[in-house]
C-alpha positions in Angstrom: 189.1 65.5 195.0 192.4 66.5 195.1 194.7 66.3 198.7 194.4 70.3 200.0 198.4 71.9 199.6 200.2 72.5 202.4 199.3 76.1 202.7 196.0 74.8 203.1 196.6 72.8 205.8 199.0 75.0 207.8 195.9 77.3 208.0 193.8 74.2 209.2 196.2 73.0 212.0 195.9 76.7 213.2 192.8 77.1 213.6 192.6 73.8 214.9 194.8 74.4 217.1 193.4 77.8 218.5 189.8 75.6 218.4 190.2 72.7 220.5 187.5 72.5 222.6 189.2 73.0 226.0 190.9 76.4 226.7 193.6 74.6 227.9 194.2 73.1 224.8 193.9 76.5 222.9 196.6 77.4 225.2 199.4 75.0 224.6 198.7 74.4 220.8 197.7 78.0 219.2 201.1 80.0 220.6 202.7 76.9 219.5 201.2 76.6 215.5 201.3 80.8 215.9 205.0 80.4 216.0 205.7 77.0 214.3 203.4 76.3 211.6 204.9 78.0 208.4 207.8 76.1 209.2 207.1 72.6 209.8 207.4 69.4 206.4 205.4 68.7 205.6 206.1 65.4 207.7 205.7 67.0 210.4 202.6 68.6 209.6 201.0 65.6 209.2 202.3 64.4 212.3 200.8 67.7 214.2 197.7 67.0 212.2 197.6 63.4 213.7 198.0 65.1 217.1 195.6 67.4 216.9 193.0 64.4 216.4 194.1 63.3 219.5 191.8 63.7 223.0 192.5 67.8 224.7 193.1 65.7 227.9 195.4 63.5 226.4 196.8 66.0 224.6 197.9 67.9 228.3 198.5 65.1 230.1 201.8 64.2 227.5 202.6 68.0 227.4 202.9 68.1 231.6 203.9 64.8 232.4 200.9 63.7 234.0 201.0 60.3 231.8 203.5 58.6 229.0 203.4 59.9 225.4 202.6 56.3 223.4 204.6 55.7 220.4 202.7 56.4 218.0 202.6 60.0 219.1 206.5 60.5 220.9 207.9 62.2 217.9 210.8 65.2 218.0 207.8 67.3 216.7 205.5 67.0 220.3 208.5 66.8 221.8 209.8 70.7 220.3 205.6 71.6 221.3 206.3 70.3 225.2 209.8 72.4 225.2 207.7 75.5 224.2 204.6 74.9 226.7 207.7 73.7 229.3 209.7 77.6 228.8 206.5 79.3 229.1 205.6 77.8 232.2 
């Protein structure tokens, strides 16, 4: 089966951003995806897709500063998400 193209990956990631399982994660990741998903490079999109695999509770702890960000997720992309969250809250 062929690898999905970048537009398909972006649509899936945007959908997953709004349908996380916890409303709090939806409200952090959904608006970020609405705003930025179309401009993410292939590398950034891969990082975002990996982030979407992490549990909501962990993502929220990293974003709020309650827990340190593991090295695997400590990327410029997550820094952008954190900055957007802090700017809006």
